[in-house]
N, C-alpha and C positions, 0 to 999 in steps of 0.2 A: 752363368751356367758353364762356361770354359773353365773358370776357376773351381767351380764346385765339383765339376767331373774331371778336373786334372788334364784336360785335352785342349790346348790353345788352338788347335787345328779344326775343331769340330764344327761341323755347319749344320744349324738347326733350322726347320722350317715350321710353320704353323702345324704342318700334318705330322711332324716327327713324334713318334711313339717311342717310350723308354726301351723297348725291344730293339728299336733301330740303332741305339748307342751301345758300342761296346763298353762294359763296365757299368752300365746303369742297372744296378740291381736293387734290392729291396732296401739294403743299407746305405747306398748312394741316394736313393730317393728320399730317405729320411733327413740325410745331410743337405739335399737340395732343398727341400721344404724348410728346413730350420734356417737355412741360409738366406732363402727369399725373405722369410718372416723377419729376420734380423736386418737385412739391408733395407727393407721397405718400412719396417716399424709397424707390421700387421700382424695378424693371427688368422690362420685357416681354421675352420671348423671341420670336423670328421666328415660331415657330408658334403662339404665343399671338395674335399679331396677324393672322396670315394666315386665322385662322378667326373673326375678330371682325368682324360685319358691321353691328350696330346700336348705339345708345347703351346699350340694356339689356345687350348682350353684353361692351360695353366696361366698364360699371359691374360687371358679374361678375367679370371679369378682375382689376379693382382689388381687390374684396373678396376674392378668392382670394389675391392677391399680399399682402395685409395680415393675412391669417388667420395664426395662430400655428402 
């Protein structure tokens, strides 16, 4: 996330919302999603992303996508 947002000092918690992070706009969100998909070799569906609001929820989606 630090690399995708271009901020090495950013502190994120499971409760962090995109609105809590300076520079996390809609374009940054697209780059974050694509970056996560590429890093983990997964693909999110539109429904997955529509119901994801916090960093914790995003991490849960990644965990589920990686589950066997």
